[in-house]
C-alpha positions in Angstrom: 113.8 81.3 103.7 110.1 81.4 104.6 110.9 83.0 107.9 113.0 85.7 106.1 110.2 86.3 103.6 107.8 86.7 106.5 110.0 89.2 108.2 110.4 91.1 104.9 106.7 91.2 104.5 106.1 92.5 108.1 108.9 95.1 107.7 107.3 96.5 104.6 103.8 96.5 106.1 105.0 98.3 109.2 106.8 100.9 107.1 103.7 101.3 105.0 101.7 101.8 108.1 103.9 104.8 109.0 103.5 106.2 105.5 99.7 106.1 105.8 99.8 107.6 109.3 101.5 110.6 107.8 98.5 111.2 105.6 96.7 112.7 108.5 98.9 115.7 109.0 99.2 115.8 105.2 95.4 116.1 104.9 95.3 118.6 107.7 97.8 120.9 106.0 96.1 120.4 102.6 92.7 121.2 103.8 93.8 123.9 106.3 95.7 125.9 103.8 92.8 126.1 101.4 90.6 127.8 104.0 90.8 131.3 105.4 93.1 131.9 108.3 90.2 132.2 110.8 89.2 128.5 110.4 92.5 126.7 109.7 93.0 125.3 113.2 89.4 124.1 113.4 89.7 122.2 110.1 93.1 120.7 111.1 91.7 119.6 114.4 88.6 118.0 112.7 90.9 116.0 110.5 93.3 114.9 113.3 90.7 114.0 115.9 89.1 111.5 113.6 92.1 109.2 114.1 91.6 109.2 117.8 87.8 108.4 117.6 88.3 105.8 114.9 91.0 104.0 116.8 88.8 103.5 119.8 85.7 102.4 117.9 87.6 100.1 115.6 89.2 98.2 118.5 86.0 98.0 120.5 83.7 96.7 117.7 84.7 98.1 114.3 87.1 95.3 113.3 84.4 92.7 113.7 81.9 94.7 111.8 84.3 95.0 108.9 86.3 91.8 108.9 84.1 89.5 111.0 82.0 86.7 109.4 79.0 88.1 107.7 75.9 87.9 109.9 73.6 85.1 108.5 75.9 84.9 105.5 74.1 87.9 103.9 77.2 89.9 103.2 75.8 93.1 104.7 77.7 93.4 108.0 80.3 91.5 110.0 79.7 89.9 113.4 81.8 91.7 116.0 81.3 89.1 118.7 84.6 87.3 118.4 86.6 90.5 117.9 85.3 92.8 120.7 88.2 94.7 122.1 90.6 92.3 120.2 90.9 90.5 123.6 91.6 87.1 122.0 94.6 88.4 120.1 96.7 90.0 122.8 99.2 87.2 123.2 101.8 86.0 120.7 101.1 82.3 121.0 102.1 81.4 117.4 98.5 81.1 116.2 98.6 84.2 114.1 97.0 86.6 116.6 99.7 89.2 115.9 98.6 89.3 112.3 95.1 90.2 113.4 96.5 93.1 115.5 98.4 94.4 112.5 95.4 94.3 110.2 93.3 96.0 112.8 95.8 98.9 113.1 96.0 99.0 109.3 92.3 99.2 108.8 92.0 101.9 111.5 94.0 104.2 109.3 91.9 103.5 106.2 88.7 104.2 108.1 90.0 107.3 109.8 91.3 108.9 106.6 87.9 108.2 104.9 85.9 110.1 107.5 88.5 112.9 107.7 88.0 113.6 104.0 84.3 114.1 104.7 85.3 117.2 106.7 85.5 119.1 103.4 81.7 119.4 103.4 81.7 121.0 106.8 84.5 123.6 106.6 84.0 126.8 108.5 80.4 126.3 109.7 79.9 123.0 111.6 79.8 122.8 115.3 82.9 121.0 116.6 80.6 119.2 119.1 78.4 118.1 116.2 81.5 116.8 114.4 82.4 114.7 117.4 79.0 113.1 117.3 78.9 112.7 113.5 82.2 110.8 113.2 81.3 107.7 115.4 77.8 107.5 114.0 79.0 107.8 110.4 81.7 105.2 110.9 79.3 102.8 112.4 76.4 103.2 110.0 78.2 104.0 106.8 81.9 103.2 106.6 81.9 99.9 108.5 79.2 98.3 106.4 80.6 99.5 103.1 84.1 98.4 104.1 82.7 94.9 104.9 81.0 94.8 101.5 84.2 95.6 99.7 87.2 94.3 101.8 85.8 91.2 103.5 86.6 88.1 101.4 84.8 84.7 101.8 86.8 82.0 103.6 86.2 78.3 104.1 84.5 79.1 107.4 82.6 82.3 106.8 81.1 84.5 104.2 82.3 88.0 103.5 80.9 91.2 101.9 78.4 90.9 99.0 80.0 93.5 96.7 83.3 91.6 96.6 82.1 88.0 96.8 78.6 88.0 95.2 78.7 90.8 92.7 82.4 90.5 92.1 83.6 94.1 91.9 87.3 94.9 91.6 88.5 97.6 94.0 92.2 97.2 94.8 92.7 99.8 97.6 89.4 101.7 98.2 87.9 103.5 95.2 84.5 102.6 96.6 84.8 102.3 100.4 87.2 105.2 100.7 87.0 107.7 97.9 83.5 107.5 96.5 82.2 106.9 100.1 83.9 110.0 101.5 83.2 112.2 98.5 79.5 111.5 98.3 79.2 111.9 102.1 80.9 115.3 101.9 78.3 116.3 99.3 75.4 115.2 101.5 76.8 116.9 104.6 77.4 120.1 102.7 73.8 120.1 101.4 72.4 119.7 104.9 74.6 122.4 106.4 74.0 124.9 103.6 76.5 127.3 102.1 78.9 129.5 104.1 78.0 133.1 104.5 81.3 134.1 103.1 81.6 131.6 100.2 84.4 133.2 98.2 87.1 132.8 100.8 90.5 132.5 99.2 93.1 129.9 100.3 95.1 131.6 103.0 98.4 129.7 102.7 99.2 128.0 99.3 102.6 126.7 100.4 100.8 124.8 103.2 98.5 123.3 100.6 101.5 122.1 98.6 103.2 120.7 101.6 100.1 118.8 102.6 99.6 117.5 99.1 103.2 116.3 98.9 102.8 114.5 102.3 99.6 112.9 101.0 101.4 111.6 97.9 104.2 110.2 100.1 101.5 108.4 102.2 99.8 107.1 99.1 102.7 104.8 98.3 102.0 103.1 101.7 98.2 103.3 101.2 98.3 101.5 97.9 101.4 99.5 98.5 100.2 98.0 101.7 97.2 96.5 100.0 99.7 94.1 98.4 100.0 92.6 101.9 103.7 92.1 101.7 107.0 92.9 100.0 106.2 91.2 96.7 106.2 91.9 92.9 102.7 93.2 93.3 104.0 95.9 95.8 106.5 97.1 93.2 103.8 97.1 90.5 101.3 99.2 92.4 103.9 101.6 93.7 105.1 102.3 90.2 101.5 102.8 89.0 100.8 105.1 91.9 103.8 107.3 90.9 102.8 107.4 87.2 99.2 108.2 87.8 99.9 111.0 90.2 102.5 112.4 87.8 100.2 112.2 84.8 97.4 113.8 86.7 99.7 116.7 87.7 100.8 117.3 84.1 97.3 116.8 82.7 95.8 119.4 85.0 98.6 121.8 84.3 98.1 121.5 80.5 94.4 122.1 80.8 95.0 125.2 83.0 97.5 126.5 80.5 95.2 126.1 77.6 92.1 127.4 79.3 93.5 130.1 81.6 96.8 131.0 80.0 98.8 130.0 83.1 99.6 127.1 85.4 98.9 127.4 89.1 100.4 125.6 92.0 97.0 124.7 93.3 96.1 123.2 90.0 99.3 121.2 89.9 98.7 119.6 93.3 95.0 119.1 92.6 95.8 117.2 89.4 98.3 115.0 91.3 95.7 114.1 94.0 93.1 113.4 91.3 95.5 111.0 89.6 96.2 109.3 92.9 92.5 108.9 93.6 92.0 107.4 90.2 94.7 104.8 90.5 93.6 103.6 93.9 91.0 101.1 92.7 92.9 100.1 89.5 96.6 100.0 90.7 96.9 96.2 90.2 94.7 96.0 87.1 96.4 98.4 84.6 99.9 98.4 83.1 102.2 101.4 83.1 100.6 103.0 80.1 97.2 102.4 81.6 98.3 104.1 84.8 99.3 107.2 82.8 95.8 107.1 81.1 94.1 106.8 84.5 95.9 109.8 85.8 95.3 111.9 82.7 91.6 111.0 82.5 90.9 111.5 86.3 92.6 114.9 86.2 90.8 115.9 83.1 87.4 115.1 84.5 88.2 116.8 87.8 89.5 119.9 86.0 86.3 120.2 83.8 84.0 119.8 86.8 85.9 122.4 88.8 85.6 124.9 85.9 81.8 124.7 86.1 81.3 124.2 89.9 80.3 127.8 90.5 77.0 127.1 88.6 75.9 124.8 91.5 74.8 126.1 94.9 76.7 123.4 96.9 79.4 124.5 99.3 81.6 121.4 99.4 84.4 123.8 100.5 87.4 121.7 99.6 86.1 119.8 96.7 86.0 116.3 98.2 83.1 115.3 96.0 84.8 116.3 92.8 88.3 115.1 93.6 87.5 112.0 95.7 84.0 111.1 94.7 84.2 111.7 91.0 87.8 110.8 90.9 87.0 107.4 92.4 84.3 106.8 89.9 86.6 107.6 87.0 89.3 105.4 88.4 86.8 102.5 88.7 85.6 102.9 85.1 89.2 102.9 84.1 89.4 99.3 85.2 86.7 98.6 82.7 88.5 100.4 79.9 92.3 99.8 80.5 92.6 96.6 82.6 95.4 94.5 81.1 95.3 90.8 81.3 99.1 90.7 82.0 98.7 92.9 85.1 98.5 91.1 88.5 94.7 91.4 88.7 94.3 89.4 85.5 91.4 91.4 84.2 90.8 92.4 80.6 89.3 95.8 79.8 86.9 96.5 77.0 89.7 98.3 75.0 91.7 95.0 75.0 88.8 92.7 74.0 87.2 92.1 77.4 83.5 91.5 77.8 81.0 93.8 79.3 80.5 91.7 82.5 83.2 93.8 84.2 81.3 97.0 83.3 78.1 95.9 85.0 80.0 94.7 88.1 81.9 97.9 88.5 78.8 100.0 87.8 76.8 98.1 90.4 79.6 98.9 93.0 79.5 102.5 92.1 75.7 102.9 92.3 75.2 100.9 95.5 78.1 102.6 97.3 77.2 106.2 96.3 73.5 105.8 96.9 74.0 104.2 100.3 76.6 106.7 101.4 74.6 109.8 100.3 71.3 108.7 101.8 72.7 107.5 105.1 74.9 110.6 105.5 72.0 112.9 104.8 69.9 111.2 107.4 72.6 111.2 110.0 73.3 114.9 109.4 69.6 115.8 109.6 69.2 113.8 112.8 72.1 115.7 114.4 70.7 119.0 113.2 67.3 118.3 114.7 68.8 117.3 118.1 72.0 119.1 119.1 72.2 121.4 116.1 74.7 121.0 113.2 75.7 124.6 112.3 77.3 127.4 114.3 75.5 130.7 114.7 76.1 133.6 112.4 78.4 135.5 114.8 80.6 132.5 115.4 80.9 131.8 111.7 81.7 135.5 111.0 84.4 135.7 113.7 85.9 132.4 112.7 85.8 129.0 114.4 89.4 129.1 115.6 89.0 131.9 118.0 85.4 131.3 119.1 85.4 127.5 119.5 89.0 126.6 120.1 90.2 129.9 121.8 93.2 129.9 119.4 94.5 131.8 116.4 96.8 130.2 113.9 99.3 133.1 113.3 99.1 135.5 116.2 101.8 135.5 118.9 99.9 135.4 122.2 100.1 138.6 124.3 100.2 138.7 128.1 97.2 137.0 129.5 96.3 135.5 126.1 97.3 132.0 125.0 100.3 130.4 126.6 100.8 132.8 129.5 103.2 132.1 132.3 100.4 130.7 134.4 99.4 128.2 131.7 97.1 128.3 128.7 94.3 130.7 129.4 92.8 130.8 125.9 91.4 133.7 123.9 88.1 135.1 125.1 85.4 135.1 122.4 84.8 138.8 123.0 88.3 139.6 121.9 88.0 137.5 118.7 86.9 140.5 116.6 90.0 142.4 117.7 92.3 139.5 117.2 91.2 138.6 113.7 91.8 142.1 112.4 95.5 141.7 113.2 96.4 138.7 111.0 99.9 138.2 109.6 100.4 138.5 105.8 99.7 135.3 104.1 100.8 133.7 100.9 98.1 133.6 98.2 98.0 133.1 94.5 95.8 134.1 91.6 92.7 131.9 91.7 92.1 130.1 88.5 88.7 128.9 87.5 89.7 125.3 87.6 92.0 125.1 90.6 90.9 123.8 94.0 89.9 126.6 96.4 87.8 127.0 99.4 84.8 128.1 97.3 81.5 126.6 96.6 81.4 123.6 94.3 
């Protein structure tokens, strides 16, 4: 029976791994559709290439920095020495090495999707070469330390991260290390880059956004469900809560739009769902079903309000990562303090059910430390890159669009003779032809832009 249970756990975890992997094309479609058609391929490529970079770094030294024993027992960063290249875990000798391999692969996806979300702050104006430099530096100096603080538990032989083990925060699947971390980093990157020259760019393909959002929701069941570490009751519990929070967020955002704007938009519906999913990520094992509905509604409500006033601020976080992921993650974490039910698997009791305020201070400490560290470090990294190789493309490149000028491609134009995939192989699109090419775009699907819906505008 134990062997059957082990096989069942592994089967679920492998399936969940595939679910999470699909979040990368999902995020690429979601982000790409919200931009103008001249930058869609650039954004999708920025999202997808993070998986390749993260996979290499994580195997070489990242797994040790996150999951290795804390250096000097301080809880700040793991020691990569015993995990370099995962060379000690390449043979199935019955010692559990294969488990290390799985967790390494699993954590790779969490790290990669985090830095991919940060691309929101760079849309349509960051050098692709600068992004390729930013990703490994940010992972090493920001994500790996924060992930160690939150995900690395103490063992009999070694100390883990200080937020989890010394302060005692509760973060089931990454409200701090993933969502707050990426949202605040996107804000810092956007501030260093400055606003786009054409800030009121409409989403060029709303069906693409809906497709991407749907794929993200599908992947979220693996994202949250895999944190149960097996096919257990906890897995069922968090999957149900994930469904409920996303659904409540969707309905809540739609109601707010209807009351405020007089209509419901497809962008608003999918934005509300994503906000609810972000909110439930840290609290999925701490709230009951009614609590999950409250988390989704509250997260969507706060996100909808902030989106309605974002035009007052001169920050061009193009795809709203700070509001949806950063603020959504904060709301979800505070929901633990409010709605945690003692009968839920986490065994915590929220203030509304008679719990003490100790949980509030622990969660607040996690929020403040994570957001402050992420913002300051991201700002410094972006400034350093800007002062060395340069962070932002020139005015002409930004005007013509990054797809044609940087990648020598366009998203919707059928290549003519000698352009694109010609018989002699891919010859690319010459930058001097970009101005001609971008004037001949195919009709695209758009929608009326509500004040509260996610768009590729400043926030």
